DSSP file (Angstrom, degrees, kcal/mol; ACC not computed):
  #  RESIDUE AA STRUCTURE BP1 BP2  ACC     N-H-->O    O-->H-N    N-H-->O    O-->H-N    TCO  KAPPA ALPHA  PHI   PSI    X-CA   Y-CA   Z-CA
    1    1 A M              0   0    0      0, 0.0     2,-0.1     0, 0.0     0, 0.0   0.000 360.0 360.0 360.0 137.7  101.2   84.1   57.7
    2    2 A T     >  -     0   0    0      1,-0.1     4,-2.3     4,-0.0     5,-0.2  -0.435 360.0-101.0 -92.6 176.1   99.4   87.1   56.7
    3    3 A A  H  > S+     0   0    0      1,-0.2     4,-2.2     2,-0.2     5,-0.1   0.792 120.2  52.3 -63.0 -31.7   96.2   88.3   58.0
    4    4 A S  H  > S+     0   0    0      2,-0.2     4,-2.4     1,-0.2    -1,-0.2   0.881 108.7  51.2 -80.6 -32.0   94.0   87.1   55.2
    5    5 A N  H  > S+     0   0    0      2,-0.2     4,-1.8     1,-0.2    -2,-0.2   0.917 111.3  50.2 -60.8 -43.2   95.6   83.4   55.5
    6    6 A T  H  X S+     0   0    0     -4,-2.3     4,-2.4     2,-0.2     5,-0.2   0.933 109.8  50.4 -58.2 -48.3   94.8   83.5   59.2
    7    7 A R  H  X S+     0   0    0     -4,-2.2     4,-2.2     1,-0.2    -2,-0.2   0.940 111.4  46.2 -52.1 -57.2   91.2   84.6   58.5
    8    8 A S  H  X S+     0   0    0     -4,-2.4     4,-2.3     1,-0.2    -1,-0.2   0.792 110.7  54.7 -66.1 -28.2   90.5   81.9   56.0
    9    9 A L  H  X S+     0   0    0     -4,-1.8     4,-1.9     2,-0.2    -1,-0.2   0.953 110.4  45.4 -67.2 -45.0   92.1   79.3   58.4
   10   10 A T  H  X>S+     0   0    0     -4,-2.4     5,-2.7     1,-0.2     4,-0.9   0.872 111.8  52.4 -62.5 -38.1   89.8   80.3   61.2
   11   11 A D  H ><5S+     0   0    0     -4,-2.2     3,-0.9    -5,-0.2     5,-0.3   0.937 107.6  51.7 -65.6 -44.6   86.9   80.3   58.8
   12   12 A D  H 3<5S+     0   0    0     -4,-2.3    -2,-0.2     1,-0.3    -1,-0.2   0.886 107.3  52.9 -53.2 -42.7   87.8   76.8   57.7
   13   13 A L  H 3<5S-     0   0    0     -4,-1.9    -1,-0.3    -5,-0.1    -2,-0.2   0.689 117.6-113.1 -65.6 -22.0   87.9   75.6   61.3
   14   14 A G  T <<5S+     0   0    0     -3,-0.9    17,-0.4    -4,-0.9    -3,-0.2   0.697  85.5 116.9  89.4  23.5   84.5   77.0   61.9
   15   15 A F      < +     0   0    0     -5,-2.7    -4,-0.2    -6,-0.1    -5,-0.1   0.008  39.6 140.4-111.2  31.4   85.5   79.7   64.3
   16   16 A S        -     0   0    0     -5,-0.3    -8,-0.0    -6,-0.3    -5,-0.0  -0.259  49.9-147.9 -74.2 154.6   84.4   82.5   62.1
   17   17 A T        +     0   0    0     10,-0.0     2,-0.2    -2,-0.0    -1,-0.1   0.304  59.6 123.5-103.5  10.6   82.7   85.7   63.4
   18   18 A D        -     0   0    0      1,-0.1     9,-0.1     5,-0.1    -2,-0.1  -0.511  52.7-153.1 -70.1 134.7   80.7   86.1   60.2
   19   19 A S        +     0   0    0     -2,-0.2    -1,-0.1     4,-0.1    -2,-0.0   0.377  51.0 123.8 -93.8   6.0   76.9   86.2   60.8
   20   20 A R  S >> S-     0   0    0      1,-0.1     4,-2.6     4,-0.1     3,-0.7  -0.392  73.4-115.0 -62.5 145.1   75.6   84.9   57.5
   21   21 A P  H 3> S+     0   0    0      0, 0.0     4,-2.6     0, 0.0     5,-0.2   0.888 114.6  46.4 -49.0 -50.8   73.4   81.8   57.9
   22   22 A E  H 3> S+     0   0    0      1,-0.2     4,-1.1     2,-0.2     5,-0.0   0.792 113.6  47.9 -68.0 -24.9   75.9   79.4   56.1
   23   23 A N  H <> S+     0   0    0     -3,-0.7     4,-2.7     2,-0.2    -1,-0.2   0.862 110.7  53.7 -81.5 -39.8   78.9   80.7   58.0
   24   24 A V  H  X S+     0   0    0     -4,-2.6     4,-2.6     1,-0.2     5,-0.2   0.931 108.9  49.5 -55.6 -48.0   76.8   80.3   61.4
   25   25 A R  H  X S+     0   0    0     -4,-2.6     4,-1.7     2,-0.2    -1,-0.2   0.900 112.5  45.7 -56.5 -45.7   76.1   76.7   60.5
   26   26 A R  H  X S+     0   0    0     -4,-1.1     4,-3.0     2,-0.2    -1,-0.2   0.895 110.7  55.3 -70.2 -41.6   79.7   76.0   59.9
   27   27 A N  H  X S+     0   0    0     -4,-2.7     4,-2.7     1,-0.2    -2,-0.2   0.936 109.3  45.6 -55.5 -55.2   80.6   77.9   63.0
   28   28 A R  H  X S+     0   0    0     -4,-2.6     4,-2.0     1,-0.2    -1,-0.2   0.828 111.1  52.6 -56.1 -34.7   78.3   75.7   65.1
   29   29 A L  H  X S+     0   0    0     -4,-1.7     4,-2.7    -5,-0.2    -2,-0.2   0.915 109.5  49.7 -72.6 -44.9   79.6   72.6   63.5
   30   30 A G  H  X S+     0   0    0     -4,-3.0     4,-2.2     1,-0.2    -2,-0.2   0.939 112.8  47.5 -53.7 -49.5   83.2   73.7   64.3
   31   31 A A  H  X S+     0   0    0     -4,-2.7     4,-2.0   -17,-0.4    -2,-0.2   0.871 110.9  50.5 -62.6 -37.3   82.3   74.3   67.9
   32   32 A F  H  X S+     0   0    0     -4,-2.0     4,-2.4    -5,-0.2    -1,-0.2   0.909 112.9  46.0 -66.2 -43.6   80.5   71.0   68.2
   33   33 A L  H  X S+     0   0    0     -4,-2.7     4,-2.0     1,-0.2    -2,-0.2   0.845 111.4  52.1 -69.3 -28.5   83.5   69.1   66.7
   34   34 A A  H  X S+     0   0    0     -4,-2.2     4,-2.4    -5,-0.2    -1,-0.2   0.885 109.8  49.5 -76.3 -37.3   85.9   71.0   68.9
   35   35 A A  H  X S+     0   0    0     -4,-2.0     4,-2.4     2,-0.2    -2,-0.2   0.901 111.5  49.4 -68.6 -34.6   83.8   70.0   72.0
   36   36 A I  H  X S+     0   0    0     -4,-2.4     4,-2.8     1,-0.2    -2,-0.2   0.908 109.6  52.3 -67.3 -38.4   83.7   66.4   71.0
   37   37 A R  H  X S+     0   0    0     -4,-2.0     4,-1.9     2,-0.2    -1,-0.2   0.886 111.0  45.9 -56.5 -43.3   87.4   66.4   70.5
   38   38 A S  H  X S+     0   0    0     -4,-2.4     4,-2.2     2,-0.2    -2,-0.2   0.863 110.8  51.4 -70.4 -33.2   88.0   67.8   73.9
   39   39 A W  H  X S+     0   0    0     -4,-2.4     4,-3.1     1,-0.2     5,-0.2   0.951 112.4  48.4 -66.5 -44.2   85.6   65.4   75.6
   40   40 A F  H  X S+     0   0    0     -4,-2.8     4,-2.6     1,-0.2    -2,-0.2   0.879 109.6  51.3 -65.5 -34.6   87.5   62.5   73.8
   41   41 A R  H  X S+     0   0    0     -4,-1.9     4,-1.8     2,-0.2    -1,-0.2   0.949 112.7  46.8 -68.7 -43.9   90.9   63.7   74.9
   42   42 A A  H  X S+     0   0    0     -4,-2.2     4,-0.7     1,-0.2    -2,-0.2   0.919 113.4  47.3 -57.3 -45.5   89.7   63.9   78.4
   43   43 A W  H >< S+     0   0    0     -4,-3.1     3,-0.8     1,-0.2    -1,-0.2   0.909 110.7  52.6 -55.2 -45.7   88.1   60.5   78.3
   44   44 A R  H ><>S+     0   0    0     -4,-2.6     3,-1.0     1,-0.3     5,-0.7   0.807 103.0  59.3 -68.8 -28.7   91.3   59.0   76.7
   45   45 A R  H 3<5S+     0   0    0     -4,-1.8   102,-1.0     1,-0.2    -1,-0.3   0.735  99.7  56.5 -70.7 -23.5   93.4   60.5   79.5
   46   46 A T  T <<5S+     0   0    0     -3,-0.8    -1,-0.2    -4,-0.7    -2,-0.1   0.083 110.3  39.5 -99.7  20.9   91.6   58.6   82.3
   47   47 A R  T < 5S-     0   0    0     -3,-1.0     2,-2.5    98,-0.1     3,-0.2  -0.980  93.5 -94.8-163.4 156.1   92.1   55.0   80.9
   48   48 A P  T  >5 +     0   0    0      0, 0.0     4,-2.1     0, 0.0     5,-0.2  -0.430  54.8 165.8 -81.2  79.0   94.8   53.0   79.2
   49   49 A F  H  >< +     0   0    0     -2,-2.5     4,-1.9    -5,-0.7     5,-0.1   0.874  65.9  45.2 -53.9 -48.2   93.4   53.7   75.8
   50   50 A W  H  > S+     0   0    0      2,-0.2     4,-2.3    -3,-0.2    -1,-0.2   0.862 110.7  53.2 -77.6 -32.1   96.3   52.6   73.5
   51   51 A G  H  > S+     0   0    0      2,-0.2     4,-1.5     1,-0.2    -1,-0.2   0.915 112.5  45.9 -61.9 -42.3   96.9   49.3   75.3
   52   52 A A  H  X S+     0   0    0     -4,-2.1     4,-2.2     1,-0.2    -2,-0.2   0.860 110.6  53.0 -68.2 -33.2   93.2   48.5   74.9
   53   53 A L  H  X S+     0   0    0     -4,-1.9     4,-2.2     2,-0.2    -1,-0.2   0.920 108.0  49.4 -64.3 -46.2   93.3   49.5   71.3
   54   54 A W  H  X S+     0   0    0     -4,-2.3     4,-2.2     2,-0.2    -1,-0.2   0.883 110.4  53.1 -63.8 -35.1   96.4   47.2   70.7
   55   55 A L  H  X S+     0   0    0     -4,-1.5     4,-2.5     2,-0.2    -2,-0.2   0.961 109.6  47.3 -61.7 -53.8   94.4   44.3   72.4
   56   56 A I  H  X S+     0   0    0     -4,-2.2     4,-2.3     1,-0.2    -2,-0.2   0.870 113.4  47.6 -62.1 -40.0   91.3   44.8   70.1
   57   57 A V  H  X S+     0   0    0     -4,-2.2     4,-2.2     2,-0.2    -1,-0.2   0.893 112.4  50.4 -63.8 -44.0   93.5   44.9   67.0
   58   58 A A  H  X S+     0   0    0     -4,-2.2     4,-2.2     2,-0.2    -2,-0.2   0.916 111.9  47.1 -62.7 -47.3   95.3   41.8   68.2
   59   59 A G  H  X S+     0   0    0     -4,-2.5     4,-2.4     1,-0.2     5,-0.2   0.912 112.2  49.0 -56.4 -49.9   92.0   40.0   68.8
   60   60 A A  H  X S+     0   0    0     -4,-2.3     4,-2.0    -5,-0.2    -1,-0.2   0.880 111.6  50.8 -63.4 -40.4   90.7   41.1   65.4
   61   61 A W  H  X S+     0   0    0     -4,-2.2     4,-1.7     2,-0.2    -2,-0.2   0.891 109.5  49.3 -68.4 -42.2   93.9   39.9   63.6
   62   62 A I  H  X S+     0   0    0     -4,-2.2     4,-0.6     1,-0.2    -2,-0.2   0.930 113.6  46.2 -59.2 -49.7   93.9   36.4   65.3
   63   63 A I  H >X S+     0   0    0     -4,-2.4     3,-0.8     1,-0.2     4,-0.7   0.883 110.4  53.6 -67.6 -34.9   90.2   35.9   64.3
   64   64 A Y  H 3< S+     0   0    0     -4,-2.0     3,-0.4     1,-0.2    -1,-0.2   0.903 110.3  47.6 -65.2 -38.3   90.9   37.1   60.7
   65   65 A W  H 3< S+     0   0    0     -4,-1.7    -1,-0.2     1,-0.2    -2,-0.2   0.452  89.8  80.8 -82.4  -1.2   93.7   34.6   60.3
   66   66 A M  H << S-     0   0    0     -3,-0.8    -1,-0.2    -4,-0.6    -2,-0.2   0.898  72.3-168.3 -69.9 -41.1   91.8   31.6   61.7
   67   67 A S     <  +     0   0    0     -4,-0.7     2,-0.3    -3,-0.4    -3,-0.1   0.793  37.5 126.2  53.2  35.6   90.2   31.2   58.3
   68   68 A F        -     0   0    0     12,-0.1    -1,-0.2    13,-0.0     2,-0.2  -0.912  64.4-113.3-108.0 145.8   87.6   28.8   59.4
   69   69 A D     >  -     0   0    0     -2,-0.3     4,-2.3     1,-0.1     5,-0.2  -0.489  30.4-118.7 -66.2 148.9   83.8   29.1   59.0
   70   70 A I  H  > S+     0   0    0      1,-0.2     4,-1.4     2,-0.2    -1,-0.1   0.743 112.1  58.7 -66.2 -20.8   82.1   29.5   62.2
   71   71 A G  H  > S+     0   0    0      2,-0.2     4,-2.3     1,-0.2     5,-0.3   0.914 108.5  45.7 -68.3 -48.0   80.1   26.4   61.7
   72   72 A I  H  > S+     0   0    0      1,-0.2     4,-2.1     2,-0.2    -2,-0.2   0.913 109.9  55.9 -65.5 -34.0   83.3   24.3   61.4
   73   73 A A  H  X S+     0   0    0     -4,-2.3     4,-0.5     2,-0.2    -1,-0.2   0.867 110.2  43.5 -67.1 -37.6   84.8   26.1   64.3
   74   74 A L  H  < S+     0   0    0     -4,-1.4    -1,-0.2    -5,-0.2    -2,-0.2   0.868 123.6  36.2 -79.1 -28.7   81.8   25.1   66.6
   75   75 A T  H  < S+     0   0    0     -4,-2.3    -2,-0.2     1,-0.1    -1,-0.2   0.639 106.6  68.1 -92.2 -14.2   81.6   21.5   65.4
   76   76 A G  H  < S-     0   0    0     -4,-2.1     3,-0.3    -5,-0.3     2,-0.2   0.642  96.2-120.9 -86.8 -17.0   85.3   20.9   64.9
   77   77 A G    >X  -     0   0    0     -4,-0.5     4,-1.7     1,-0.2     3,-1.2  -0.563  51.5 -40.6 107.0-178.6   86.6   20.9   68.5
   78   78 A W  H 3> S+     0   0    0      1,-0.3     4,-1.7     2,-0.2    -1,-0.2   0.784 126.6  61.2 -62.3 -30.5   89.2   23.0   70.2
   79   79 A S  H 34 S+     0   0    0     -3,-0.3    -1,-0.3     1,-0.2     4,-0.2   0.724 112.2  40.3 -75.1 -15.2   91.8   23.2   67.5
   80   80 A Y  H <4 S+     0   0    0     -3,-1.2     4,-0.3    -7,-0.2    -1,-0.2   0.728 121.5  39.0-101.3 -22.1   89.3   24.8   65.1
   81   81 A S  H  X S+     0   0    0     -4,-1.7     4,-2.7    -8,-0.2     3,-0.3   0.541  88.5  92.3-103.1  -3.2   87.6   27.3   67.6
   82   82 A A  H  X S+     0   0    0     -4,-1.7     4,-2.9     1,-0.2     5,-0.3   0.873  84.6  53.4 -59.6 -32.7   90.7   28.3   69.6
   83   83 A G  H  > S+     0   0    0     38,-0.2     4,-2.4     2,-0.2    -1,-0.2   0.883 109.2  47.2 -61.8 -40.6   91.3   31.3   67.4
   84   84 A Y  H  > S+     0   0    0     -3,-0.3     4,-2.1    -4,-0.3    -2,-0.2   0.882 115.3  47.3 -73.0 -37.6   87.9   32.6   67.8
   85   85 A V  H  X S+     0   0    0     -4,-2.7     4,-2.3     2,-0.2    -2,-0.2   0.953 117.0  40.0 -63.4 -48.5   88.0   32.1   71.6
   86   86 A M  H  X S+     0   0    0     -4,-2.9     4,-1.8    -5,-0.2    -2,-0.2   0.903 118.5  47.1 -73.2 -39.3   91.3   33.7   72.1
   87   87 A G  H  X S+     0   0    0     -4,-2.4     4,-1.9    -5,-0.3    -1,-0.2   0.933 112.5  50.0 -66.2 -40.7   90.8   36.5   69.7
   88   88 A G  H  X S+     0   0    0     -4,-2.1     4,-3.1     1,-0.2    -2,-0.2   0.860 107.8  53.5 -56.4 -46.1   87.4   37.2   71.2
   89   89 A A  H  X S+     0   0    0     -4,-2.3     4,-2.5     2,-0.2    -1,-0.2   0.876 107.2  52.3 -66.9 -34.4   88.7   37.3   74.7
   90   90 A L  H  X S+     0   0    0     -4,-1.8     4,-1.6     2,-0.2    -2,-0.2   0.897 110.8  46.3 -60.5 -44.5   91.3   39.9   73.6
   91   91 A I  H  X S+     0   0    0     -4,-1.9     4,-2.4     2,-0.2     5,-0.2   0.936 113.3  50.6 -68.0 -42.2   88.8   42.1   72.1
   92   92 A M  H  X S+     0   0    0     -4,-3.1     4,-2.3     1,-0.2    -2,-0.2   0.914 110.0  48.4 -56.8 -41.0   86.6   41.6   75.2
   93   93 A F  H  X S+     0   0    0     -4,-2.5     4,-1.6     2,-0.2    -1,-0.2   0.780 111.4  51.8 -70.6 -26.7   89.5   42.5   77.6
   94   94 A G  H  X S+     0   0    0     -4,-1.6     4,-1.8    -5,-0.2    -2,-0.2   0.931 111.2  45.7 -71.9 -45.5   90.2   45.6   75.5
   95   95 A L  H  X S+     0   0    0     -4,-2.4     4,-2.2     2,-0.2    -2,-0.2   0.863 112.1  53.5 -63.7 -39.2   86.6   46.8   75.6
   96   96 A V  H  X S+     0   0    0     -4,-2.3     4,-2.9    -5,-0.2     7,-0.2   0.916 108.6  48.9 -59.8 -44.1   86.5   46.1   79.4
   97   97 A T  H  < S+     0   0    0     -4,-1.6    -1,-0.2     1,-0.2    -2,-0.2   0.879 111.7  47.5 -66.4 -35.0   89.5   48.1   79.9
   98   98 A W  H  < S+     0   0    0     -4,-1.8    -1,-0.2     1,-0.2    -2,-0.2   0.907 120.8  38.0 -73.3 -34.6   88.2   51.0   77.9
   99   99 A L  H  < S+     0   0    0     -4,-2.2    -2,-0.2     1,-0.2    -3,-0.2   0.731 132.6  22.9 -87.8 -22.0   84.8   50.9   79.8
  100  100 A A    ><  +     0   0    0     -4,-2.9     3,-1.9    -5,-0.2    -1,-0.2  -0.609  65.4 174.0-144.7  78.0   86.0   50.0   83.3
  101  101 A P  G >  S+     0   0    0      0, 0.0     3,-1.7     0, 0.0     4,-0.2   0.652  70.5  77.0 -65.3 -16.1   89.7   51.1   83.7
  102  102 A H  G 3  S+     0   0    0      1,-0.3     3,-0.3     2,-0.1    -5,-0.1   0.670  89.7  59.5 -74.5 -10.6   89.7   50.2   87.5
  103  103 A Y  G <> S+     0   0    0     -3,-1.9     4,-2.8    -7,-0.2    -1,-0.3   0.140  72.2 116.9 -94.7  22.0   90.0   46.6   86.3
  104  104 A K  H <>  +     0   0    0     -3,-1.7     4,-2.5     1,-0.2     5,-0.2   0.859  69.1  52.3 -56.9 -40.7   93.2   47.3   84.5
  105  105 A S  H  > S+     0   0    0     -3,-0.3     4,-2.0     2,-0.2     5,-0.2   0.970 114.4  42.0 -62.4 -48.0   95.5   45.1   86.5
  106  106 A L  H  > S+     0   0    0      1,-0.2     4,-2.4     2,-0.2     5,-0.3   0.979 119.0  43.5 -62.1 -54.2   93.3   42.0   86.1
  107  107 A S  H  X S+     0   0    0     -4,-2.8     4,-2.0     1,-0.2    -1,-0.2   0.865 112.9  53.2 -64.3 -33.0   92.5   42.6   82.4
  108  108 A G  H  X S+     0   0    0     -4,-2.5     4,-1.2    -5,-0.2    -1,-0.2   0.900 114.1  40.5 -59.0 -46.5   96.2   43.5   81.6
  109  109 A I  H  X S+     0   0    0     -4,-2.0     4,-1.5    -5,-0.2    -2,-0.2   0.874 116.7  47.4 -79.7 -39.9   97.6   40.4   83.1
  110  110 A V  H  X S+     0   0    0     -4,-2.4     4,-2.8    -5,-0.2    -2,-0.2   0.882 111.5  52.4 -69.6 -38.5   94.9   38.0   81.8
  111  111 A A  H  X S+     0   0    0     -4,-2.0     4,-2.0    -5,-0.3    -2,-0.2   0.855 107.4  53.1 -62.3 -33.6   95.2   39.5   78.3
  112  112 A F  H  X S+     0   0    0     -4,-1.2     4,-1.8     2,-0.2    -1,-0.2   0.878 110.9  45.0 -76.4 -33.7   98.9   39.0   78.3
  113  113 A L  H  X S+     0   0    0     -4,-1.5     4,-2.3     2,-0.2    -2,-0.2   0.865 112.3  53.0 -74.8 -35.9   98.4   35.3   79.2
  114  114 A I  H  X S+     0   0    0     -4,-2.8     4,-1.7     2,-0.2    -2,-0.2   0.939 108.3  49.6 -57.8 -47.7   95.7   35.0   76.6
  115  115 A A  H  X S+     0   0    0     -4,-2.0     4,-0.8     1,-0.2    -2,-0.2   0.871 111.8  48.7 -67.1 -38.3   98.0   36.4   73.9
  116  116 A L  H  < S+     0   0    0     -4,-1.8     3,-0.3     1,-0.2    -1,-0.2   0.861 110.1  50.8 -70.1 -30.0  100.7   34.0   74.9
  117  117 A G  H  X S+     0   0    0     -4,-2.3     4,-1.5     1,-0.2     5,-0.2   0.773 103.3  62.3 -69.2 -29.0   98.2   31.0   74.8
  118  118 A A  H  X S+     0   0    0     -4,-1.7     4,-2.4     1,-0.2     7,-1.5   0.811  89.4  69.5 -66.7 -26.0   97.2   32.2   71.4
  119  119 A F  H  < S+     0   0    0     -4,-0.8     5,-0.5    -3,-0.3    -1,-0.2   0.933 109.8  29.2 -68.0 -45.7  100.7   31.6   70.0
  120  120 A P  H  4 S+     0   0    0      0, 0.0    -1,-0.2     0, 0.0     3,-0.2   0.705 128.9  41.9 -90.8 -17.0  100.6   27.7   70.2
  121  121 A T  H  < S+     0   0    0     -4,-1.5     2,-0.6     1,-0.2   -38,-0.2   0.850 110.1  46.2 -93.2 -30.7   96.7   27.4   69.7
  122  122 A A  S >X S-     0   0    0     -4,-2.4     4,-1.5    -5,-0.2     3,-0.7  -0.704 126.3 -64.0-123.9  80.7   95.6   29.8   67.1
  123  123 A N  H >> S-     0   0    0     -2,-0.6     4,-2.7     1,-0.3     3,-0.5   0.886 105.3 -49.7  45.3  59.4   97.9   29.7   64.0
  124  124 A L  H 3> S-     0   0    0     -5,-0.5     4,-3.6     1,-0.2     7,-0.3   0.869 107.9 -58.8  44.7  44.3  100.9   30.9   65.9
  125  125 A G  H <4 S-     0   0    0     -7,-1.5     6,-1.4    -3,-0.7     5,-0.5   0.811 112.6 -34.0  63.3  37.6   98.7   33.7   67.3
  126  126 A G  H XX S-     0   0    0     -4,-1.5     4,-0.9    -3,-0.5     3,-0.7   0.914 121.8 -47.6  80.4  51.9   97.8   35.2   64.0
  127  127 A F  H 3< S-     0   0    0     -4,-2.7     2,-2.3     1,-0.3    -2,-0.2   0.943 103.3 -65.6  54.0  52.8  101.1   34.5   62.3
  128  128 A V  T 3X S+     0   0    0     -4,-3.6     4,-2.4    -5,-0.3    -1,-0.3  -0.104 129.4  85.3  65.0 -37.8  102.9   35.9   65.4
  129  129 A L  H <> S+     0   0    0     -2,-2.3     4,-2.4    -3,-0.7    -1,-0.2   0.881  86.3  53.8 -60.5 -39.2  101.7   39.5   64.9
  130  130 A G  H  X S+     0   0    0     -4,-0.9     4,-2.0    -5,-0.5    -4,-0.2   0.956 113.4  43.3 -53.4 -54.7   98.4   38.9   66.9
  131  131 A S  H  > S+     0   0    0     -6,-1.4     4,-1.9    -7,-0.3    -2,-0.2   0.815 112.0  51.2 -67.2 -32.1  100.3   37.6   69.8
  132  132 A V  H  X S+     0   0    0     -4,-2.4     4,-2.6     2,-0.2     5,-0.3   0.940 112.6  46.2 -68.3 -52.3  102.9   40.2   69.8
  133  133 A L  H  X S+     0   0    0     -4,-2.4     4,-1.8    -5,-0.2    -2,-0.2   0.794 111.3  53.7 -55.1 -32.6  100.3   42.9   69.7
  134  134 A G  H  X S+     0   0    0     -4,-2.0     4,-2.4     2,-0.2    -1,-0.2   0.860 108.5  48.8 -74.6 -39.6   98.4   41.2   72.4
  135  135 A I  H  X S+     0   0    0     -4,-1.9     4,-2.1     2,-0.2    -2,-0.2   0.897 112.6  47.2 -62.0 -46.4  101.5   41.1   74.6
  136  136 A I  H  X S+     0   0    0     -4,-2.6     4,-2.5     2,-0.2    -2,-0.2   0.914 113.7  47.3 -66.1 -44.5  102.3   44.7   74.1
  137  137 A G  H  X S+     0   0    0     -4,-1.8     4,-2.8    -5,-0.3    -2,-0.2   0.929 112.4  49.7 -63.9 -45.0   98.8   45.8   74.7
  138  138 A G  H  X S+     0   0    0     -4,-2.4     4,-2.7     2,-0.2    -2,-0.2   0.899 113.8  45.7 -51.4 -49.3   98.5   43.6   77.9
  139  139 A S  H  X S+     0   0    0     -4,-2.1     4,-2.4     2,-0.2    -2,-0.2   0.918 110.9  53.4 -64.7 -45.3  101.7   45.0   79.2
  140  140 A M  H  X S+     0   0    0     -4,-2.5     4,-0.7     2,-0.2    -2,-0.2   0.940 112.9  43.6 -46.8 -55.6  100.6   48.6   78.3
  141  141 A I  H >< S+     0   0    0     -4,-2.8     3,-1.0     1,-0.2    -2,-0.2   0.945 113.0  52.0 -68.1 -44.5   97.3   48.2   80.2
  142  142 A W  H 3< S+     0   0    0     -4,-2.7    -1,-0.2     1,-0.2    -2,-0.2   0.876 115.1  41.2 -55.4 -41.4   99.1   46.4   83.2
  143  143 A S  H 3< S+     0   0    0     -4,-2.4    -1,-0.2    -5,-0.2    -2,-0.2   0.486  88.9 121.6 -88.7  -2.3  101.7   49.2   83.6
  144  144 A W    <<  -     0   0    0     -3,-1.0     2,-0.4    -4,-0.7    -3,-0.0  -0.336  43.8-161.8 -66.0 139.1   99.3   52.1   83.0
  145  145 A G        -     0   0    0    -98,-0.1   -98,-0.1    -2,-0.0    -2,-0.0  -0.995  27.0-109.1-121.3 125.1   98.9   54.8   85.7
  146  146 A E        -     0   0    0     -2,-0.4     2,-0.4  -100,-0.1  -100,-0.1  -0.137  29.6-140.9 -53.0 135.4   95.9   57.1   85.7
  147  147 A K        -     0   0    0   -102,-1.0    -1,-0.1  -100,-0.0     3,-0.1  -0.795  20.0-112.9 -95.0 146.4   96.7   60.7   84.8
  148  148 A K        -     0   0    0     -2,-0.4     2,-0.1     1,-0.1    -1,-0.0  -0.491  38.4-100.6 -71.7 146.1   95.0   63.5   86.6
  149  149 A P        -     0   0    0      0, 0.0    -1,-0.1     0, 0.0  -107,-0.0  -0.412  43.2-108.0 -60.4 142.4   92.6   65.6   84.5
  150  150 A R        -     0   0    0      1,-0.1     2,-0.2    -2,-0.1    -3,-0.0  -0.486  36.4-111.9 -73.7 139.0   94.2   68.9   83.4
  151  151 A P        -     0   0    0      0, 0.0    -1,-0.1     0, 0.0     3,-0.0  -0.502  13.9-135.9 -73.3 143.3   92.9   71.9   85.2
  152  152 A S  S    S+     0   0    0     -2,-0.2     2,-0.4     1,-0.1    -2,-0.0   0.863  87.8  22.0 -66.8 -37.4   90.9   74.3   83.2
  153  153 A E  S    S-     0   0    0     -3,-0.0     2,-0.4     2,-0.0    -1,-0.1  -0.964  83.8-116.5-131.7 150.2   92.5   77.5   84.6
  154  154 A R        -     0   0    0     -2,-0.4     2,-0.8    -3,-0.0    -2,-0.0  -0.722  23.7-141.9 -84.8 131.7   95.8   77.8   86.3
  155  155 A V        -     0   0    0     -2,-0.4     2,-0.3     2,-0.0    -1,-0.0  -0.849  16.8-165.2-105.1 114.8   95.6   78.9   89.9
  156  156 A T        -     0   0    0     -2,-0.8     2,-0.4     1,-0.0    -2,-0.0  -0.724  20.2-123.3 -97.7 142.3   98.4   81.4   90.8
  157  157 A S        -     0   0    0     -2,-0.3     2,-0.2     1,-0.0    -1,-0.0  -0.698  22.0-130.0 -92.5 142.1   99.1   82.0   94.4
  158  158 A G              0   0    0     -2,-0.4    -1,-0.0     1,-0.1     0, 0.0  -0.528 360.0 360.0 -83.0 150.0   98.9   85.6   95.5
  159  159 A G              0   0    0     -2,-0.2    -1,-0.1     0, 0.0    -2,-0.0   0.508 360.0 360.0-157.0 360.0  101.7   87.0   97.5
C-alpha cells in the first residue's frame, strides 16, 4: 500500500487528522462507532452470545412455520398453540441468557429439552431445522465457560 492509499483508508474510517468541519464530524462518528464496537465485543465475551443467538433464530423459525393465526392457536388447543409456546420459550431463554448469563446452565438445559419437545409437537420442530438449531444453541449455552476480559495494557515484570 502506498502512503496515499493508507491516508484515504484512515480518512474513510474516520480517523483523519484533518480539522475541516466535515472531516471532524466524520472523525467523531468513526470514534463513536469504534467505541460501540469495542463495547459490544467486550459485552459479547462475557456471555454465551452465539448459543443464545441460535436459540432465538430457532424459536423464530418454529413460530414462522406454525402457520396458524394467533386466534386459531388460542382457541384450537395444544396442537395449534404448541409451536408458539415452544418457539416463544426458545426466544425467551435466548434473551435470558444474553441478559443474565449466570443462569446459563439452567437455560441451556431447559432450552435443549424444549427444542427436543418441539420436534413432535410443532411441525417437526419447524421442519427439523428449528429443533436442530435449538439443540445446538442449548448445548452451546450449557457448555460455555466465561472468558476473562482482555487487559487493556500488558504488564511486564521488571527484573
